[in-house]
C-alpha positions as CSV (number, residue, x, y, z in Angstrom):
1,M,0.0,0.0,0.0
2,K,1.3,3.5,-0.9
3,I,0.2,7.0,-0.3
4,F,1.2,10.0,-2.4
5,S,1.5,13.7,-1.6
6,L,0.2,16.3,-3.9
7,L,1.0,19.1,-1.5
8,L,4.6,19.5,-2.4
9,P,6.5,19.9,-5.7
10,G,7.6,16.7,-7.3
11,A,6.2,13.2,-6.8
12,R,6.4,12.1,-3.1
13,E,5.2,8.7,-1.9
14,Y,5.4,6.6,1.2
15,A,5.2,2.8,0.9
16,F,3.8,1.0,3.9
17,P,5.7,-2.0,5.2
18,R,2.5,-4.1,4.9
19,S,-0.9,-3.9,3.4
20,E,-3.7,-2.5,5.5
21,K,-7.3,-3.6,4.9
22,Y,-9.1,-0.8,6.9
23,P,-6.8,2.2,6.9
24,V,-7.9,5.5,8.4
25,F,-6.2,8.8,7.7
26,Y,-5.6,12.1,9.5
27,H,-3.9,15.1,8.0
28,E,-3.6,18.4,9.9
29,E,-4.0,21.5,7.8
30,N,-0.9,23.4,6.8
31,T,1.4,20.5,7.5
32,S,3.2,18.0,5.2
33,A,2.6,15.1,7.6
34,I,0.0,12.4,7.7
35,Y,-1.1,9.8,10.3
36,V,-2.5,6.5,9.1
37,G,-4.2,4.0,11.4
38,G,-4.0,0.3,10.5
39,E,-4.2,-3.1,12.2
40,G,-2.8,-2.5,15.7
41,R,-0.5,0.1,14.4
42,L,-0.3,3.9,13.8
43,Y,2.0,5.2,11.0
44,Y,3.4,8.7,10.8
45,H,5.1,10.1,7.7
46,D,6.3,13.6,6.9
47,F,6.5,14.1,3.1
48,A,8.7,17.2,3.4
49,T,11.4,15.7,5.7
50,S,10.8,11.9,5.0
51,E,10.6,11.4,8.7
52,N,8.4,8.5,9.8
53,Y,7.7,6.4,12.8
54,V,5.4,3.6,13.8
55,E,3.6,3.1,17.1
56,D,2.0,-0.2,18.0
57,F,-1.5,-0.5,19.6
58,P,-2.0,-4.1,20.5
59,V,-5.2,-5.6,21.9
60,E,-5.5,-4.9,25.6
61,N,-6.6,-7.6,28.1
62,G,-7.5,-10.1,25.4
63,G,-10.6,-8.4,24.0
64,Q,-14.2,-9.2,24.7
65,C,-15.8,-10.8,21.6
66,L,-19.1,-12.4,22.8
67,K,-19.4,-15.0,20.0
68,P,-17.1,-16.5,17.4
69,G,-16.8,-14.3,14.3
70,S,-14.3,-13.5,11.6
71,P,-10.6,-13.6,12.5
72,E,-10.6,-9.9,12.3
73,D,-12.8,-9.7,15.4
74,N,-9.8,-10.7,17.5
75,K,-7.6,-7.8,16.4
76,N,-7.4,-4.1,17.2
77,F,-8.1,-2.1,14.1
78,I,-7.5,1.7,14.5
79,T,-10.7,3.5,13.4
80,L,-10.1,7.0,14.7
81,V,-7.0,9.3,14.6
82,A,-7.8,12.9,15.4
83,K,-6.3,16.0,17.0
84,H,-7.5,16.3,20.6
85,G,-6.3,19.2,22.7
86,D,-2.5,19.3,22.7
87,G,-2.2,15.7,21.5
88,M,-3.8,13.1,19.4
89,L,-6.7,10.7,20.2
90,V,-6.3,7.2,18.8
91,C,-9.1,4.7,19.1
92,G,-9.5,1.1,17.9
93,T,-11.8,-1.9,17.9
94,G,-9.8,-3.7,20.6
95,A,-11.1,-7.2,19.7
96,C,-14.7,-6.2,20.5
97,A,-13.5,-4.0,23.5
98,P,-13.2,-0.5,22.0
99,T,-10.1,1.2,23.4
100,C,-8.7,4.7,23.1
101,W,-5.3,6.2,23.9
102,N,-4.0,9.8,24.1
103,L,-0.8,10.3,22.2
104,T,1.2,13.3,23.3
105,Q,4.7,14.1,21.8
106,R,4.8,10.5,20.7
107,Q,4.2,9.2,24.2
108,K,1.3,6.8,24.4
109,G,-1.0,7.2,27.4
110,S,-2.8,4.4,29.3
111,P,-5.7,2.6,27.5
112,Q,-9.2,4.1,28.2
113,D,-12.7,2.8,27.6
114,G,-13.4,3.6,23.9
115,R,-17.1,2.6,23.7
116,G,-18.9,5.1,21.6
117,L,-15.7,6.3,20.0
118,A,-14.7,3.1,18.2
119,P,-16.9,0.4,16.8
120,F,-16.7,-3.3,18.0
121,T,-15.8,-4.4,14.5
122,P,-13.9,-2.6,11.7
123,D,-16.6,-2.9,9.1
124,A,-19.3,-1.0,11.0
125,N,-20.8,2.1,9.5
126,S,-19.4,4.6,12.0
127,L,-18.8,8.3,12.1
128,V,-16.9,10.3,14.7
129,V,-16.2,14.1,14.7
130,V,-13.8,15.6,17.2
131,D,-14.3,19.3,17.9
132,Y,-12.4,19.7,21.1
133,P,-13.6,19.4,23.8
134,D,-16.7,18.0,22.2
135,I,-16.8,14.6,20.4
136,Y,-19.8,13.4,18.3
137,S,-20.4,9.9,17.2
138,T,-22.8,7.5,15.6
139,I,-21.3,4.4,17.2
140,K,-23.3,2.1,19.4
141,K,-22.0,1.5,23.0
142,S,-23.0,-2.1,23.4
143,Q,-22.6,-5.2,21.3
144,Q,-25.9,-6.6,22.3
145,N,-28.3,-3.7,21.9
146,G,-28.4,-0.2,20.3
147,K,-29.8,-1.5,17.1
148,I,-31.3,1.9,16.2
149,P,-28.5,4.2,14.9
150,R,-28.2,7.5,16.7
151,F,-26.1,10.6,16.4
152,R,-24.7,11.4,19.8
153,R,-22.6,13.9,21.7
154,V,-20.4,11.5,23.7
155,R,-17.8,13.9,25.2
156,G,-17.9,17.6,26.1
157,G,-21.2,19.4,27.1
158,G,-23.2,16.4,28.3
159,E,-24.4,13.4,26.3
160,L,-27.3,13.9,23.9
161,Y,-28.7,11.6,21.2
162,T,-31.2,11.8,18.4
163,S,-34.7,10.4,18.9
164,D,-35.2,6.9,17.5
165,T,-38.0,8.2,15.1
166,V,-36.2,11.0,13.3
167,M,-34.2,8.7,10.9
168,Q,-35.1,5.5,9.1
169,N,-32.3,3.0,8.9
170,P,-29.6,5.7,8.3
171,Q,-26.3,5.1,6.7
172,F,-23.9,7.9,7.8
173,V,-21.5,9.5,5.3
174,K,-19.7,12.5,6.8
175,A,-20.1,15.2,9.5
176,T,-18.6,18.5,10.4
177,T,-19.0,21.5,12.7
178,L,-19.3,25.1,11.6
179,K,-18.5,28.2,13.6
180,H,-20.8,31.2,13.1
181,E,-20.2,34.9,14.0
182,E,-21.9,34.3,17.4
183,S,-20.7,31.2,19.2
184,H,-24.2,30.2,20.4
185,Q,-25.2,29.8,16.7
186,D,-22.4,27.3,16.0
187,K,-23.8,24.2,14.2
188,I,-23.2,20.6,13.5
189,Y,-24.0,19.1,10.1
190,Y,-24.1,15.5,9.2
191,F,-24.8,13.8,5.9
192,F,-26.5,10.5,5.5
193,R,-28.8,8.2,3.5
194,E,-32.0,6.8,4.8
195,D,-34.9,4.6,3.7
196,N,-37.5,6.4,1.7
197,P,-40.9,6.4,3.5
198,D,-42.5,6.5,0.0
199,K,-42.7,2.8,-0.9
200,S,-44.3,3.3,-4.4
201,L,-42.5,1.6,-7.3
202,E,-41.4,4.8,-9.0
203,A,-39.9,6.3,-5.8
204,P,-36.2,5.8,-5.0
205,R,-35.3,3.3,-2.3
206,N,-33.1,5.8,-0.4
207,I,-33.1,9.5,0.2
208,S,-29.9,11.5,0.8
209,R,-30.1,14.0,3.6
210,V,-28.3,16.7,5.5
211,A,-29.1,17.1,9.2
212,Q,-28.5,20.2,11.4
213,L,-28.0,20.4,15.1
214,C,-27.0,23.4,17.4
215,K,-23.8,22.9,19.3
216,E,-25.3,24.8,22.3
217,D,-28.3,22.4,22.5
218,K,-28.8,21.5,26.1
219,G,-31.5,18.8,25.6
220,G,-35.1,18.9,26.6
221,T,-36.8,20.0,29.8
222,S,-38.7,16.8,30.6
223,S,-37.4,13.6,31.9
224,L,-38.1,11.9,28.6
225,S,-36.3,14.5,26.5
226,A,-33.5,15.6,28.8
227,S,-30.9,13.6,26.9
228,K,-32.2,14.2,23.4
229,W,-31.3,16.8,20.8
230,T,-34.0,19.4,20.6
231,T,-32.6,21.3,17.6
232,F,-32.6,18.4,15.1
233,L,-33.7,19.3,11.5
234,K,-33.1,17.4,8.3
235,A,-33.5,18.3,4.6
236,S,-33.2,16.4,1.4
237,L,-30.1,16.7,-0.8
238,I,-31.1,17.0,-4.4
239,C,-28.5,16.3,-7.1
240,V,-29.8,16.7,-10.7
241,D,-28.0,17.1,-14.0
242,P,-29.6,20.3,-15.5
243,A,-28.8,19.1,-19.0
244,T,-30.3,15.6,-18.9
245,K,-32.6,16.0,-15.9
246,G,-30.9,12.8,-14.6
247,N,-31.4,12.4,-10.8
248,F,-28.6,11.2,-8.6
249,N,-30.0,10.2,-5.2
250,W,-27.4,7.9,-3.6
251,L,-24.9,10.0,-1.6
252,Q,-21.6,8.1,-1.4
253,D,-19.1,10.6,0.0
254,V,-18.7,14.3,1.0
255,F,-15.8,16.7,1.0
256,F,-15.7,20.0,2.8
257,V,-13.9,23.1,1.6
258,P,-13.9,25.8,4.3
259,A,-13.9,29.6,3.7
260,S,-13.2,32.6,5.8
261,N,-16.9,33.4,5.8
262,W,-18.8,30.3,6.9
263,R,-21.6,30.9,4.4
264,D,-19.2,30.5,1.6
265,S,-17.8,27.2,2.8
266,K,-18.6,24.4,0.3
267,V,-19.9,20.9,0.4
268,Y,-18.9,18.6,-2.5
269,G,-21.1,15.6,-2.6
270,L,-20.4,12.5,-4.7
271,F,-23.6,10.8,-5.8
272,T,-24.6,7.7,-7.8
273,N,-27.8,6.4,-9.2
274,T,-29.4,3.1,-10.1
275,W,-28.1,3.2,-13.6
276,G,-24.5,3.2,-12.4
277,S,-23.8,6.9,-13.3
278,S,-22.1,9.3,-10.9
279,A,-22.0,13.0,-10.4
280,V,-20.6,15.7,-8.0
281,C,-23.0,18.3,-6.8
282,V,-21.7,21.4,-4.9
283,Y,-23.6,23.2,-2.1
284,S,-22.7,26.2,0.1
285,F,-23.4,26.1,3.8
286,G,-25.1,29.5,3.3
287,D,-27.7,27.9,1.0
288,I,-28.1,25.0,3.4
289,D,-28.6,27.4,6.3
290,D,-31.2,29.3,4.3
291,V,-33.2,26.1,3.7
292,F,-33.3,25.3,7.4
293,R,-34.2,28.9,8.4
294,T,-36.8,29.7,5.8
295,S,-38.4,26.5,4.5
296,K,-41.8,25.4,5.7
297,L,-41.9,22.5,8.1
298,K,-43.3,19.3,6.6
299,G,-46.8,18.7,7.8
300,Y,-47.2,22.1,9.4
301,N,-49.3,24.8,7.7
302,G,-49.6,27.4,10.5
303,P,-47.7,30.7,10.7
304,N,-44.0,30.5,11.4
305,P,-43.3,30.9,15.2
306,E,-41.0,33.6,16.4
307,I,-38.4,30.9,17.3
308,K,-38.6,28.2,14.6
309,P,-38.0,24.6,15.7
310,G,-34.4,23.7,15.3
311,Q,-33.1,27.2,16.0
312,V,-31.2,28.5,19.0
313,S,-33.0,31.3,20.8
314,G,-30.1,33.2,22.3
315,G,-26.6,33.3,23.9
């Protein structure tokens, strides 16, 4: 396995000492270095200086797989490498015992419980966003339950999770946070596919969505809603070729391009359709914000309230 750098003049590449089946990558902006997580191992390579090192992350305490599975279940696959405070946060499957480590100046800290930050198996549909000190995740915390996928805040300002009825069998694609001029208006956006409630033959099987949450969400006021997001909103992502009117409804991947003004930050979405064609559609976060602020709420025909559902009321 090789990785190539397009950030520096001339062809630069780094060849791994072995193949990695489930690699994860982390590149810090404005640097020439990259971290790559693999099977029980973290690689570091600087394309400018050719400096590299490897840190091993073996299974701790033998793992906790509850039933025989594939041989991969008994290994520790690194699934998260992210900047966290002054160091790095590294998490892995831990042979069905998700485990995390803090890595500071190349010194590995003691293992910590990584449930909610790393999946139990490396092939799980998982999504983690680190926005220090907050961490958001779609990963279930137990092997035996948690069948309904949720988007959670697992570290930082108190745990919150999405209601079980707001998404239908979601497949998560990508997520990010976005800072506004006023900090109490900072948002979380995540992109996903879900089952289409319209089961007619001509309707697509899946719908691509973008969801919005407020970072300052404190949860509900009743005992039933205290741990649930109260600012959740979702909207459809439409990707249509204006020339052919061809529709691309299967979101595969998302890439974010930040800008100095958050409204100008861009979302590049890679879509496919049932005919095997693909397309890239581009959205601005300003346009996405306008949709959430001004669109009518589905199923509601009354006048818009002063504070619309899904909005933050003040600082």
